[in-house]
N, C-alpha and C positions, 0 to 999 in steps of 0.2 A: 241656902245651898248647903248640901250635906258635905261632911268631911271627905267622903270618897270622891264626890264631884270636884271639890276644890283641889284635891290631890291630882286628879286626872287632868284638870286644867293647868296646874303648875307643871306637870310632866310634859304636857303638850307644848307649853311655852318653852321649857328647857330644850326639848327636842328641836323645835323650830330655831331657837337661838344657836344650838350646836350645828345644825345644818347650814345656817347662814354663815357661821364662823368658818366652817369647813370650806364652803364655796368661796368665801372671801380669801382664804389662805391659798386655795387653788388658783384663783385669779391672779393674786400677787405672784405666786410661783411661776405661772405661765408668762406673765409680763417680764419678770426678771430673766427667765430663760430666753425670751425673745430678744431682749436687749443684749444679753451676753452673746447670743448667736450672731446678732447683727454686727457687734464689734469684732468678733472673731473672724467672720467672713469678709469683713472690709479691711483686710490688711494686704499690703503689697506682697506679691509672690517674689521671692528672692531667686536670683541666678536663673533667669528664664533663658532657655536656648531655643531660638527660632531657626528652623532649617527646612530645606526642601529642594526640589528640582523643578526647573521651569522647562516646559515642553510645548511644542507646537501641537495644537489640538487635533489637527488633521493627520499629521504624519507621525506623531509621537516622538519626533526628533528633539533631542535636548538642545536648548537655546543658550549659547555662550554669550557673554557680555550683555546680558539683559539687565536693565536697571530695575531695582526694587527700592521702594521707600517704605520704611517701617516706622509707624508712629506708635510710641509707647506712652501710656499715661500712668501716673503713680499718685498715691495718696500723699506722699511726702513732697513738699514743695522744694524749690531750689534753695530756699533759706533754711530748710531742715525742719519746718513745722509740718504737722500732720493734721488732716481733717478727714474723718472717716465718712463724712456725708458725700463728698465729691472729690474727684481727682484734682490735685493742685499742681503737679509737675508734669511736664510734657517733654519728651525727647523725640527727635526725628533722626533716623539713621538712613543713610544712603548706601546701598550695596550694589554690586554687580555680580552676576553669576560667573563662575569660573569656566574653563574650557569644556567641562562636562555638564554645564547647566545647573550646577549645584551652588546653593547659597547657605550661609550660616552666620549667625550673630548671637552674642550673649548679651543679655540685658540684666543689669544689677537688680533693679526693683521695677515691678510693673503691676498695674491693676487691670490694664486692658491693652490689647495689641491690635493694630490695624496694618494690613499688608496691602500695598498698592503696587501693581506690576503692569508694565506695558512696554512695548517695543516700538520701533519705528514703523513697522508694517503690521502691528498687532493692536487689537482693541485693548484698552485698559481694563483691568479687573481689580476689584477690591475685595479683600477677605477679612472677616472678623472672627478669627479662630477663638475657641474656648481657651481661657487662660489655664495653662498648666506649667509645670516646671520645664517640660520639653514639648515644644510645638513643632509638629512636622506638617508642613503645608505645601504639598505639591501643587504646581500651578500649570494649567493648560490654557495657553493663549490662542485666541481665535484671530485669523487673518482679517484685515480690514476690508 
């Protein structure tokens, strides 16, 4: 093998090695970014305010004294430990709308909220709003 052919073969080997090193570094960087984003996104939202108005679906009249049950889940357990893979703590809040059909509650920590609403003459509805610092969920109840 001539010296030029040896040099070409060595350069080809070095180029392949550098490309594989570059792709390995990119793979590690993407994995680290994925892990960091997963941890950052799996934190409890603090000071969540859930509010809205409950109305009759047919008449659009506001419904006073309607019962709402708000289930809140959180990554922090009742003992103060956290697990970012699943929710550990659960809170259930019972509310009633005021004379204007308005409801409001503040939740210290939450990773998911479920709102259940129903009245004596109305079908029960369940809402799964997107978690934000302020959740406005107006409810339209249907007669039974």
